[in-house]
All heavy atoms as an XYZ file, in Angstrom:
862
protein
N      21.703     -7.530      0.865
C      20.845     -7.024     -0.195
C      20.964     -7.988     -1.391
O      21.997     -8.528     -1.698
C      21.510     -5.700     -0.622
C      21.348     -4.598      0.448
S      21.510     -2.811     -0.031
C      23.248     -2.845     -0.739
N      19.746     -8.090     -2.077
C      19.746     -8.963     -3.242
C      18.384     -8.819     -3.959
O      17.724     -7.644     -3.693
N      18.081     -9.777     -4.784
C      16.861     -9.526     -5.656
C      15.646     -9.539     -4.817
O      14.588     -8.958     -5.251
C      16.933    -10.778     -6.511
C      17.809    -11.832     -5.879
C      18.708    -10.919     -5.073
N      15.526    -10.097     -3.674
C      14.319    -10.086     -2.794
C      14.293     -8.921     -1.903
O      13.310     -8.653     -1.100
C      14.357    -11.308     -1.799
C      14.187    -12.592     -2.711
O      13.685    -12.630     -3.842
O      14.716    -13.638     -2.181
N      15.217     -7.958     -2.063
C      15.326     -6.778     -1.158
C      14.099     -5.869     -1.255
O      13.510     -5.268     -0.296
C      16.594     -5.991     -1.391
O      17.668     -6.851     -0.907
N      13.769     -5.534     -2.580
C      12.622     -4.686     -2.816
C      11.373     -5.139     -2.274
O      10.686     -4.437     -1.475
C      12.455     -4.315     -4.271
C      11.228     -3.494     -4.664
C      13.716     -3.421     -4.802
N      10.903     -6.386     -2.489
C       9.689     -6.799     -1.882
C       9.742     -6.867     -0.308
O       8.830     -6.442      0.409
C       9.503     -8.255     -2.380
C      10.233     -8.289     -3.621
C      11.442     -7.398     -3.455
N      10.978     -7.213      0.159
C      11.206     -7.169      1.678
C      11.027     -5.714      2.217
O      10.383     -5.522      3.277
C      12.512     -7.722      1.981
C      13.005     -7.710      3.426
C      12.107     -8.660      4.240
C      14.473     -8.051      3.625
N      11.638     -4.787      1.599
C      11.595     -3.426      2.082
C      10.064     -2.870      1.952
O       9.585     -2.185      2.882
C      12.502     -2.458      1.175
C      13.955     -2.853      1.498
C      12.248     -0.906      1.451
C      14.956     -2.257      0.530
N       9.507     -3.134      0.872
C       8.045     -2.693      0.724
C       7.108     -3.341      1.607
O       6.253     -2.645      2.245
C       7.667     -3.012     -0.735
C       8.259     -2.107     -1.732
C       8.043     -2.517     -3.232
C       6.778     -2.258     -3.820
N       6.576     -2.508     -5.295
N       7.310     -4.697      2.021
C       6.505     -5.277      2.968
C       6.713     -4.577      4.371
O       5.770     -4.343      5.100
C       6.772     -6.754      2.994
N       7.900     -4.385      4.692
C       8.239     -3.703      6.015
C       7.745     -2.317      6.050
O       7.159     -1.827      7.155
C       9.731     -3.876      6.294
N       7.879     -1.535      4.946
C       7.327     -0.197      4.882
C       5.838     -0.189      4.979
O       5.231      0.712      5.636
C       7.721      0.564      3.607
N       5.156     -1.162      4.403
C       3.618     -1.249      4.475
C       3.208     -1.393      5.840
O       2.383     -0.693      6.359
C       3.242     -2.306      3.485
C       1.668     -2.554      3.454
C       1.011     -1.441      2.629
C       1.372     -3.877      2.906
N       3.886     -2.281      6.566
C       3.609     -2.502      7.946
C       3.957     -1.316      8.869
O       3.145     -0.952      9.698
C       4.416     -3.714      8.378
C       4.136     -4.222      9.764
C       4.968     -5.364     10.136
O       5.018     -6.400      9.459
O       5.626     -5.350     11.289
N       5.154     -0.815      8.696
C       5.561      0.442      9.455
C       4.649      1.631      9.188
O       4.185      2.236     10.114
C       6.931      0.762      9.165
C       7.657      1.891      9.924
C       7.686      1.439     11.412
C       9.019      2.115      9.453
N       4.417      1.989      7.924
C       3.530      3.096      7.627
C       2.163      2.914      8.079
O       1.526      3.852      8.498
C       3.505      3.487      6.092
C       4.815      3.916      5.542
C       5.003      3.982      4.196
C       5.892      4.149      6.354
C       6.230      4.387      3.591
C       7.149      4.594      5.796
C       7.312      4.700      4.365
N       1.549      1.626      8.055
C       0.259      1.427      8.485
C       0.234      1.490     10.025
O      -0.868      1.992     10.531
C      -0.157      0.039      8.163
N       1.231      1.175     10.745
C       1.180      1.259     12.172
C       1.465      2.746     12.640
O       0.844      3.166     13.723
C       2.309      0.306     12.865
N       2.372      3.438     12.086
C       2.868      4.789     12.560
C       2.400      5.993     11.757
O       2.398      7.138     12.151
C       4.375      4.755     12.717
C       4.841      3.733     13.688
C       6.390      3.907     13.831
C       6.517      5.020     14.802
N       7.900      5.238     15.280
N       1.916      5.660     10.540
C       1.709      6.775      9.524
C       3.029      7.062      8.810
O       4.062      6.816      9.281
N       2.865      7.599      7.674
C       3.996      7.876      6.945
C       4.816      9.011      7.519
O       6.077      8.814      7.664
C       3.515      8.452      5.474
C       4.563      8.985      4.593
C       5.562      8.154      3.967
C       4.685     10.413      4.446
C       6.441      8.738      3.073
C       5.710     11.019      3.657
C       6.497     10.099      2.874
O       7.532     10.654      2.165
N       4.204     10.062      8.022
C       5.005     11.113      8.621
C       5.776     10.756      9.880
O       6.900     11.278     10.042
C       4.031     12.371      8.901
N       5.225      9.712     10.565
C       5.884      9.450     11.903
C       6.810      8.320     11.687
O       7.480      7.958     12.735
C       4.733      9.116     12.914
C       4.019     10.369     13.241
O       4.438     11.402     13.374
N       2.754     10.051     13.511
N       6.868      7.648     10.561
C       7.866      6.487     10.361
C       9.111      7.108      9.706
O       9.133      7.892      8.859
C       7.174      5.559      9.418
N      10.238      6.542     10.257
C      11.477      7.036      9.661
C      12.165      5.929      8.838
O      11.932      4.819      9.077
C      12.482      7.486     10.788
O      12.893      6.425     11.483
N      12.997      6.435      7.909
C      13.829      5.446      7.217
C      14.749      4.689      8.121
O      15.106      3.600      7.721
C      14.483      6.204      5.964
C      13.633      6.554      4.801
C      14.528      7.146      3.769
C      12.827      5.360      4.231
N      15.140      5.251      9.131
C      16.047      4.570     10.111
C      15.276      3.455     10.753
O      15.917      2.343     10.763
C      16.486      5.497     11.196
C      17.539      6.593     10.756
C      16.906      7.830     10.092
O      15.573      7.923     10.042
O      17.552      8.766      9.711
N      14.058      3.669     11.116
C      13.280      2.489     11.653
C      13.055      1.442     10.602
O      13.153      0.308     10.965
C      11.861      3.056     12.033
C      11.799      3.885     13.271
C      10.442      4.427     13.526
O      10.094      5.427     12.860
O       9.840      3.891     14.417
N      12.773      1.909      9.294
C      12.585      0.929      8.329
C      13.883      0.056      8.023
O      13.784     -1.103      7.915
C      12.195      1.659      7.009
C      11.940      0.654      5.796
C      10.928     -0.343      6.039
C      11.535      1.590      4.583
N      14.927      0.703      7.997
C      16.266      0.095      7.758
C      16.549     -0.951      8.871
O      16.997     -2.108      8.565
C      17.387      1.139      7.679
N      16.269     -0.545     10.073
C      16.447     -1.429     11.242
C      15.579     -2.638     11.077
O      16.047     -3.853     11.407
C      16.263     -0.716     12.529
N      14.375     -2.432     10.689
C      13.312     -3.475     10.589
C      13.746     -4.487      9.583
O      13.464     -5.680      9.753
C      12.038     -2.843     10.246
C      10.926     -3.778     10.225
C       9.610     -2.893     10.034
C       8.303     -3.665     10.186
N       8.094     -4.099     11.517
N      14.449     -4.186      8.507
C      14.809     -5.097      7.402
C      16.248     -5.445      7.528
O      16.832     -6.252      6.718
C      14.428     -4.600      6.071
C      12.966     -4.479      5.865
C      15.083     -3.227      5.765
N      17.044     -4.925      8.509
C      18.376     -5.286      8.679
C      19.375     -4.675      7.647
O      20.375     -5.182      7.389
N      18.996     -3.383      7.184
C      19.781     -2.686      6.291
C      20.276     -1.384      6.969
O      19.784     -1.037      8.006
C      19.014     -2.322      4.988
C      18.662     -3.384      4.087
C      18.911     -4.702      4.315
C      17.891     -2.989      2.907
C      18.516     -5.701      3.378
C      17.587     -3.986      2.033
C      17.933     -5.326      2.284
N      21.120     -0.692      6.333
C      21.410      0.707      6.720
C      20.533      1.641      5.985
O      19.774      1.200      5.009
C      22.856      1.073      6.264
O      22.977      1.024      4.842
C      23.917      0.096      6.932
N      20.339      2.856      6.341
C      19.491      3.812      5.683
C      20.037      3.949      4.278
O      19.191      3.999      3.341
C      19.617      5.123      6.389
C      18.681      6.150      5.959
C      18.726      7.418      6.842
C      18.000      8.563      6.105
N      18.111      9.805      7.038
N      21.281      3.804      4.034
C      21.891      3.966      2.647
C      21.433      2.762      1.818
O      21.256      2.875      0.681
N      21.304      1.603      2.448
C      20.773      0.457      1.737
C      19.344      0.643      1.272
O      19.032      0.266      0.070
N      18.507      1.400      2.012
C      17.145      1.721      1.553
C      17.201      2.632      0.365
O      16.578      2.388     -0.619
C      16.343      2.250      2.709
C      16.254      1.397      3.883
C      15.010      2.710      2.173
C      15.486      0.173      3.744
N      18.170      3.582      0.397
C      18.280      4.621     -0.621
C      18.804      3.948     -1.905
O      18.582      4.473     -2.931
C      19.206      5.790     -0.175
C      18.532      6.781      0.649
C      18.991      7.081      1.914
C      17.413      7.534      0.204
C      18.305      8.013      2.679
C      16.657      8.334      0.934
C      17.272      8.807      2.187
O      16.629      9.570      2.960
N      19.573      2.834     -1.745
C      19.923      2.182     -2.923
C      18.856      1.724     -3.775
O      18.927      1.773     -5.028
C      20.750      0.976     -2.458
C      21.312      0.113     -3.614
C      22.464      0.583     -4.454
C      20.709     -1.088     -4.037
C      22.881     -0.284     -5.482
C      21.199     -1.886     -5.108
C      22.263     -1.429     -5.862
O      22.717     -2.198     -6.818
N      17.708      1.303     -3.207
C      16.505      0.819     -3.917
C      15.432      1.973     -4.057
O      14.692      1.848     -5.041
C      15.910     -0.372     -3.158
C      16.760     -1.610     -3.099
C      17.506     -1.880     -2.035
C      17.014     -2.321     -4.309
C      18.462     -3.003     -1.959
C      17.844     -3.427     -4.298
C      18.514     -3.703     -3.140
O      19.434     -4.790     -3.095
N      15.390      2.892     -3.222
C      14.385      3.907     -3.326
C      15.119      5.295     -3.181
O      15.775      5.497     -2.185
C      13.307      3.656     -2.248
C      12.539      2.429     -2.444
C      12.950      1.270     -1.650
C      11.540      2.265     -3.312
C      12.365      0.071     -1.899
C      10.939      1.154     -3.432
C      11.216     -0.046     -2.711
N      14.804      6.169     -4.084
C      15.467      7.552     -4.019
C      15.117      8.296     -2.684
O      15.981      9.133     -2.203
C      15.095      8.417     -5.225
C      15.738      8.049     -6.448
C      15.406      9.023     -7.595
N      14.062      9.486     -7.478
C      13.144      9.216     -8.297
N      13.398      8.385     -9.330
N      11.842      9.659     -8.186
N      13.904      8.072     -2.221
C      13.436      8.821     -1.229
C      12.267      7.952     -0.414
O      11.783      7.171     -1.017
C      12.898     10.191     -1.597
O      11.790      9.954     -2.318
N      11.967      8.521      0.675
C      10.863      7.951      1.488
C       9.584      8.233      0.678
O       8.640      7.329      0.574
C      10.782      8.659      2.852
C       9.733      7.996      3.776
C       9.810      8.793      5.084
C       8.581      8.749      5.833
N       8.597      9.552      7.053
N       9.467      9.308     -0.016
C       8.259      9.655     -0.853
C       8.284      8.683     -1.990
O       7.041      8.205     -2.250
C       8.367     11.041     -1.253
C       7.097     11.438     -2.138
C       7.188     12.864     -2.631
O       8.254     13.593     -2.469
O       6.126     13.295     -3.345
N       9.196      8.326     -2.612
C       9.237      7.306     -3.804
C       8.725      6.003     -3.318
O       8.009      5.376     -3.937
C      10.582      7.183     -4.374
C      10.504      6.235     -5.613
C      11.872      5.823     -6.079
O      12.760      5.663     -5.296
N      11.860      5.264     -7.352
N       9.154      5.628     -2.138
C       8.718      4.452     -1.547
C       7.288      4.293     -1.304
O       6.599      3.435     -1.607
C       9.494      4.080     -0.207
C       9.162      2.873      0.567
C       9.160      1.572     -0.268
C      10.019      2.773      1.766
N       6.686      5.431     -0.647
C       5.312      5.560     -0.472
C       4.552      5.524     -1.826
O       3.466      4.850     -1.889
C       5.060      6.869      0.240
C       3.482      7.150      0.415
C       2.908      6.096      1.305
C       3.256      8.570      0.952
N       5.065      6.202     -2.794
C       4.315      6.215     -4.113
C       4.277      4.749     -4.713
O       3.366      4.399     -5.241
C       4.968      7.171     -5.060
C       4.859      8.669     -4.693
C       5.665      9.530     -5.615
C       3.391      9.124     -4.724
N       5.329      4.009     -4.572
C       5.337      2.617     -5.006
C       4.370      1.801     -4.197
O       3.726      0.986     -4.787
C       6.687      2.077     -5.061
C       7.597      2.681     -6.151
C       8.810      1.861     -6.484
O       8.881      0.703     -6.034
N       9.713      2.404     -7.155
N       4.348      2.046     -2.978
C       3.405      1.366     -2.098
C       1.811      1.608     -2.613
O       0.952      0.771     -2.741
C       3.448      1.657     -0.648
C       4.688      1.060      0.073
C       4.787      1.598      1.564
C       4.738     -0.467     -0.045
N       1.671      2.893     -2.741
C       0.434      3.366     -3.246
C       0.086      2.681     -4.612
O      -1.150      2.401     -4.865
C       0.295      4.888     -3.410
C       0.273      5.618     -1.919
C       0.353      7.143     -2.091
C      -0.874      5.179     -1.022
N       0.926      2.614     -5.545
C       0.764      1.876     -6.771
C       0.386      0.409     -6.565
O      -0.497     -0.097     -7.232
C       2.021      1.889     -7.656
C       2.129      3.161     -8.442
O       1.202      4.083     -8.436
O       3.270      3.487     -8.910
N       1.098     -0.258     -5.596
C       0.764     -1.628     -5.232
C      -0.679     -1.694     -4.624
O      -1.439     -2.538     -4.983
C       1.739     -2.180     -4.164
C       3.166     -2.260     -4.823
O       3.305     -2.245     -6.050
O       4.012     -2.509     -3.896
N      -1.002     -0.780     -3.693
C      -2.414     -0.741     -3.235
C      -3.420     -0.617     -4.313
O      -4.484     -1.202     -4.335
C      -2.415      0.348     -2.182
C      -1.600     -0.063     -0.940
C      -3.943      0.567     -1.842
C      -1.387      1.059      0.100
N      -3.052      0.253     -5.237
C      -4.041      0.592     -6.386
C      -4.250     -0.781     -7.131
O      -5.273     -1.120     -7.576
C      -3.531      1.640     -7.323
C      -4.404      1.960     -8.442
C      -3.931      3.067     -9.383
O      -2.887      3.490     -9.081
O      -4.735      3.454    -10.220
N      -3.191     -1.492     -7.368
C      -3.285     -2.771     -8.139
C      -4.214     -3.796     -7.296
O      -5.109     -4.382     -7.869
C      -2.025     -3.468     -8.288
C      -1.139     -2.808     -9.402
O      -1.688     -2.069    -10.281
O       0.093     -3.048     -9.366
N      -3.878     -3.831     -6.011
C      -4.836     -4.822     -5.185
C      -6.163     -4.304     -5.061
O      -7.067     -5.147     -4.950
C      -4.231     -4.977     -3.770
C      -2.894     -5.705     -3.806
C      -2.401     -6.013     -2.357
N      -1.984     -4.906     -1.665
C      -0.712     -4.393     -1.618
N       0.209     -5.081     -2.381
N      -0.391     -3.445     -0.914
N      -6.487     -3.079     -5.070
C      -7.790     -2.594     -4.787
C      -8.536     -2.117     -6.084
O      -9.450     -2.879     -6.428
C      -7.665     -1.295     -3.816
O      -8.861     -0.653     -3.796
N      -8.190     -1.067     -6.630
C      -8.890     -0.555     -7.790
C      -8.944     -1.392     -9.008
O      -9.909     -1.683     -9.602
C      -8.501      0.922     -8.022
C      -8.578      1.837     -6.960
C      -9.168      1.517     -9.339
C      -9.893      1.992     -6.297
N      -7.719     -1.709     -9.432
C      -7.582     -2.568    -10.657
C      -8.236     -3.936    -10.525
O      -8.846     -4.411    -11.464
C      -6.100     -2.731    -11.040
C      -5.565     -1.310    -11.456
C      -4.160     -1.409    -12.153
N      -3.719     -0.099    -12.474
C      -2.495      0.399    -11.863
N      -1.770     -0.335    -11.108
N      -2.189      1.595    -12.206
N      -8.108     -4.519     -9.268
C      -8.772     -5.888     -9.156
C     -10.286     -5.566     -9.167
O     -11.007     -6.313     -9.721
C      -8.342     -6.439     -7.675
C      -9.147     -7.555     -7.437
N      -8.915     -8.879     -7.983
C     -10.176     -7.856     -6.456
C      -9.762     -9.735     -7.522
N     -10.590     -9.113     -6.653
N     -10.790     -4.600     -8.572
C     -12.227     -4.243     -8.516
C     -12.728     -4.011     -9.911
O     -13.746     -4.512    -10.347
C     -12.648     -3.077     -7.611
O     -12.131     -3.472     -6.264
C     -14.004     -2.836     -7.617
N     -11.965     -3.263    -10.656
C     -12.301     -2.969    -12.114
C     -12.433     -4.355    -12.942
O     -13.380     -4.483    -13.740
C     -11.270     -2.135    -12.876
C     -11.253     -0.678    -12.421
C     -10.091      0.160    -12.991
O      -9.055     -0.466    -13.532
O     -10.286      1.362    -12.984
N     -11.487     -5.308    -12.650
C     -11.560     -6.645    -13.286
C     -12.887     -7.342    -12.870
O     -13.510     -7.993    -13.744
C     -10.310     -7.368    -13.025
C      -9.080     -6.879    -13.686
C      -7.727     -7.468    -13.334
O      -7.922     -8.291    -12.320
N      -6.658     -7.297    -13.852
N     -13.171     -7.243    -11.700
C     -14.370     -7.984    -11.175
C     -15.613     -7.352    -11.839
O     -16.432     -8.059    -12.445
C     -14.528     -7.822     -9.585
C     -15.889     -8.193     -9.154
C     -13.425     -8.621     -8.923
N     -15.696     -6.027    -11.923
C     -16.919     -5.417    -12.531
C     -16.889     -5.667    -14.046
O     -18.014     -5.967    -14.580
C     -16.850     -3.880    -12.253
C     -16.870     -3.658    -10.795
C     -18.069     -3.155    -13.005
C     -17.998     -4.243     -9.984
N     -15.780     -5.601    -14.733
C     -15.712     -5.913    -16.176
C     -16.065     -7.243    -16.592
O     -16.589     -7.499    -17.631
C     -14.397     -5.544    -16.642
N     -15.829     -8.224    -15.617
C     -16.124     -9.605    -15.920
C     -17.587     -9.986    -15.728
O     -17.992    -11.174    -15.985
C     -15.235    -10.522    -15.187
O     -15.608    -10.398    -13.739
N     -18.328     -9.065    -15.284
C     -19.723     -9.300    -14.943
C     -20.692     -8.874    -15.990
O     -20.378     -8.023    -16.758
C     -20.218     -8.684    -13.687
C     -19.249     -8.728    -12.384
C     -19.769     -7.940    -11.336
N     -21.238     -7.542    -11.339
C     -22.359     -8.287    -10.975
N     -22.089     -9.517    -10.668
N     -23.579     -7.868    -11.069
N     -21.893     -9.377    -16.003
C     -23.019     -8.818    -16.757
C     -24.122     -8.730    -15.744
O     -24.729     -9.636    -15.276
C     -23.460     -9.854    -17.884
C     -22.330     -9.877    -18.940
C     -22.901    -10.747    -20.150
O     -24.119    -10.882    -20.403
O     -21.987    -11.257    -20.754
N     -24.446     -7.408    -15.536
C     -25.361     -7.210    -14.478
C     -25.905     -5.707    -14.784
O     -25.371     -4.936    -15.459
N     -26.957     -5.396    -13.950
C     -27.482     -4.192    -13.989
C     -26.613     -3.147    -13.216
O     -25.647     -3.622    -12.511
C     -28.847     -4.162    -13.266
O     -28.648     -4.333    -11.829
N     -26.719     -1.825    -13.453
C     -25.849     -0.865    -12.715
C     -25.963     -1.115    -11.177
O     -24.914     -1.015    -10.459
C     -26.457      0.446    -13.185
C     -26.998      0.204    -14.513
C     -27.528     -1.163    -14.456
N     -27.164     -1.393    -10.656
C     -27.315     -1.588     -9.263
C     -26.484     -2.906     -8.796
O     -25.882     -2.898     -7.841
C     -28.746     -1.885     -8.876
C     -29.534     -0.564     -9.083
C     -28.931     -2.307     -7.377
C     -29.164      0.653     -8.272
N     -26.470     -3.925     -9.613
C     -25.790     -5.128     -9.394
C     -24.278     -4.841     -9.491
O     -23.474     -5.408     -8.639
C     -26.169     -6.299    -10.347
C     -27.460     -6.801    -10.059
C     -28.091     -7.697    -11.101
O     -27.572     -7.525    -12.221
O     -28.845     -8.577    -10.723
N     -23.862     -4.123    -10.408
C     -22.482     -3.667    -10.547
C     -22.116     -2.809     -9.341
O     -20.956     -3.078     -8.865
C     -22.202     -2.845    -11.793
C     -22.270     -3.575    -13.024
O     -22.236     -4.850    -12.947
O     -22.318     -2.981    -14.155
N     -22.868     -1.909     -8.910
C     -22.512     -1.163     -7.612
C     -22.373     -2.133     -6.391
O     -21.457     -1.935     -5.563
C     -23.543     -0.147     -7.299
C     -23.303      0.752     -6.158
C     -22.088      1.531     -6.303
C     -24.502      1.763     -6.097
N     -23.346     -3.105     -6.349
C     -23.112     -4.024     -5.200
C     -21.863     -4.864     -5.351
O     -21.131     -5.138     -4.295
C     -24.410     -5.045     -5.213
C     -24.467     -5.980     -4.080
C     -25.595     -6.860     -4.102
O     -26.720     -6.226     -3.981
O     -25.543     -8.002     -4.320
N     -21.525     -5.293     -6.504
C     -20.282     -6.051     -6.721
C     -19.039     -5.192     -6.417
O     -18.093     -5.624     -5.908
C     -20.232     -6.531     -8.281
N     -19.109     -3.924     -6.790
C     -17.971     -3.004     -6.520
C     -17.848     -2.936     -4.866
O     -16.766     -2.985     -4.510
C     -18.395     -1.559     -7.052
C     -17.388     -0.566     -6.530
C     -16.225     -0.341     -7.295
C     -17.635      0.255     -5.487
C     -15.307      0.572     -6.920
C     -16.768      1.222     -5.087
C     -15.571      1.285     -5.729
O     -14.738      2.303     -5.387
N     -18.991     -2.724     -4.289
C     -18.980     -2.608     -2.755
C     -18.379     -3.903     -2.187
O     -17.561     -3.843     -1.256
C     -20.269     -2.281     -2.215
O     -20.689     -1.041     -2.724
N     -18.820     -5.037     -2.653
C     -18.376     -6.277     -2.113
C     -16.892     -6.453     -2.329
O     -16.142     -6.944     -1.547
C     -19.218     -7.413     -2.681
C     -20.657     -7.400     -2.102
O     -20.917     -6.877     -1.062
N     -21.514     -8.089     -2.916
N     -16.465     -6.134     -3.594
C     -15.111     -6.256     -3.921
C     -14.106     -5.453     -3.053
O     -13.082     -5.912     -2.630
C     -14.799     -6.101     -5.376
N     -14.661     -4.165     -2.827
C     -13.846     -3.226     -1.995
C     -13.882     -3.611     -0.543
O     -12.737     -3.574      0.113
C     -14.380     -1.762     -2.182
C     -14.044     -1.084     -3.480
C     -12.541     -0.822     -3.623
O     -11.952      0.121     -3.030
N     -11.855     -1.669     -4.415
N     -14.872     -4.151     -0.023
C     -14.924     -4.755      1.213
C     -14.061     -5.868      1.405
O     -13.384     -6.021      2.435
C     -16.437     -4.910      1.673
N     -14.079     -6.809      0.472
C     -13.189     -7.899      0.480
C     -11.736     -7.509      0.457
O     -10.863     -8.134      1.235
C     -13.534     -8.901     -0.703
N     -11.437     -6.550     -0.385
C     -10.012     -6.042     -0.395
C      -9.622     -5.469      0.960
O      -8.574     -5.846      1.492
C      -9.934     -4.915     -1.401
C      -8.804     -3.957     -1.197
C      -7.438     -4.245     -1.362
C      -8.797     -2.687     -0.700
N      -6.661     -3.121     -1.001
C      -7.521     -2.165     -0.462
C      -9.850     -1.852     -0.289
C      -7.223     -0.924     -0.071
C      -9.661     -0.634      0.293
C      -8.309     -0.132      0.342
N     -10.375     -4.704      1.601
C     -10.056     -4.047      2.926
C      -9.961     -5.220      3.907
O      -9.037     -5.090      4.729
C     -11.201     -3.192      3.301
N     -10.810     -6.168      3.798
C     -10.674     -7.296      4.822
C      -9.406     -8.077      4.650
O      -8.695     -8.566      5.631
N      -8.885     -8.237      3.370
C      -7.727     -9.033      3.167
C      -6.409     -8.195      3.311
O      -5.334     -8.684      3.542
C      -7.703     -9.455      1.634
C      -8.560    -10.620      1.395
C      -8.368    -11.148     -0.095
N      -8.272    -10.027     -1.167
C      -9.353     -9.596     -1.829
N     -10.508    -10.110     -1.603
N      -9.239     -8.617     -2.816
N      -6.572     -6.818      3.191
C      -5.441     -5.955      3.235
C      -5.674     -4.838      4.151
O      -5.632     -3.579      3.809
C      -5.151     -5.422      1.787
C      -4.896     -6.467      0.794
O      -3.834     -7.162      0.817
N      -5.885     -6.784      0.039
N      -5.803     -5.018      5.446
C      -5.959     -3.948      6.425
C      -4.907     -2.887      6.508
O      -5.180     -1.674      6.619
C      -6.128     -4.702      7.722
C      -5.475     -6.012      7.648
C      -5.695     -6.340      6.181
N      -3.668     -3.320      6.219
C      -2.510     -2.257      6.166
C      -2.743     -1.407      5.005
O      -2.448     -0.156      5.164
C      -1.248     -3.065      6.096
N      -3.301     -1.837      3.895
C      -3.501     -0.963      2.693
C      -4.474      0.211      3.186
O      -4.295      1.351      2.896
C      -4.145     -1.773      1.647
C      -3.174     -2.648      0.859
O      -1.969     -2.727      1.225
O      -3.673     -3.261     -0.193
N      -5.610     -0.243      3.770
C      -6.558      0.657      4.191
C      -6.120      1.630      5.196
O      -6.289      2.889      5.121
C      -7.775     -0.168      4.756
C      -9.055      0.666      5.069
C      -9.579      1.459      3.835
C     -10.123     -0.205      5.644
N      -5.155      1.209      6.164
C      -4.638      2.091      7.160
C      -3.836      3.024      6.509
O      -3.844      4.259      6.828
C      -3.816      1.231      8.091
N      -2.975      2.680      5.593
C      -2.008      3.653      4.943
C      -2.871      4.628      4.038
O      -2.627      5.961      4.209
C      -1.017      2.895      3.926
C       0.002      2.227      4.718
C      -0.490      3.922      2.948
C       0.983      1.454      3.916
N      -3.876      4.221      3.436
C      -4.765      5.262      2.674
C      -5.344      6.216      3.726
O      -5.452      7.450      3.434
C      -5.745      4.521      1.912
C      -5.206      3.778      0.726
C      -6.335      2.976     -0.062
C      -4.497      4.576     -0.334
N      -5.896      5.668      4.776
C      -6.575      6.584      5.735
C      -5.506      7.499      6.375
O      -5.733      8.797      6.540
C      -7.371      5.850      6.817
C      -8.476      5.044      6.262
S      -9.320      3.854      7.298
C      -9.473      4.695      8.804
N      -4.390      6.989      6.841
C      -3.437      7.845      7.591
C      -2.834      8.805      6.608
O      -2.660      9.948      7.062
C      -2.329      6.946      8.217
C      -2.784      6.099      9.408
C      -1.691      5.167      9.827
C      -3.180      6.973     10.628
N      -2.526      8.455      5.356
C      -1.950      9.336      4.526
C      -2.856     10.540      4.143
O      -2.527     11.654      4.051
C      -1.469      8.628      3.184
O      -0.612      7.571      3.548
C      -0.837      9.518      2.241
N      -4.265     10.200      4.013
C      -5.158     11.161      3.758
C      -5.267     12.151      4.931
O      -5.406     13.388      4.686
C      -6.528     10.603      3.584
O      -6.554      9.774      2.452
N      -5.234     11.577      6.164
C      -5.309     12.605      7.394
C      -4.129     13.337      7.423
O      -4.072     14.578      7.801
C      -5.415     11.694      8.534
C      -6.753     10.982      8.748
C      -6.756     10.066      9.925
C      -7.934     12.034      8.983
N      -2.910     12.868      7.090
C      -1.601     13.593      7.285
C      -1.530     14.666      6.156
O      -1.000     15.682      6.482
C      -0.480     12.635      6.953
C      -0.244     11.672      8.242
C       0.778     10.551      7.880
O       1.149     10.387      6.717
O       1.220      9.985      8.909
N      -2.191     14.472      5.067
C      -2.075     15.675      4.062
C      -3.082     16.665      4.248
O      -2.927     17.774      3.711
C      -2.388     15.018      2.582
O      -3.697     14.495      2.571
C      -1.308     14.019      2.206
N      -3.949     16.560      5.192
C      -4.997     17.578      5.539
C      -4.305     18.706      6.408
O      -4.516     19.836      6.313
C      -6.177     16.957      6.395
C      -7.001     18.116      6.932
C      -7.015     16.187      5.393
N      -3.240     18.251      7.149
C      -2.638     19.123      8.123
C      -1.574     20.058      7.436
O      -0.852     20.033      6.772
C      -2.095     18.420      9.361
C      -3.074     17.669     10.048
N      -4.290     18.213     10.393
C      -3.006     16.464     10.663
C      -5.046     17.280     11.083
N      -4.244     16.260     11.234
């Protein structure tokens, strides 16, 4: 464990949650994936839910906040802004497929 532990845990959680869904992924699996104990994960994150919320904040930064910056830096018509928004979101999804998977799976899991 060290200063790089949080990014390591978050990267592994992103991959695990994207592959299995939040509900089907366990902290034991995550701990094994990063070479920690489950208690080691709890040292950095109070709960699996807190870890998910931090991942969602990161996803928001990569997706929504980045797209807002793209739109704010432009001068165009509303139609052009909408096109830029769509292009920025498509580019984000292409660069970050795990982000998109987590959003979709989490949405589906909360319906049940």
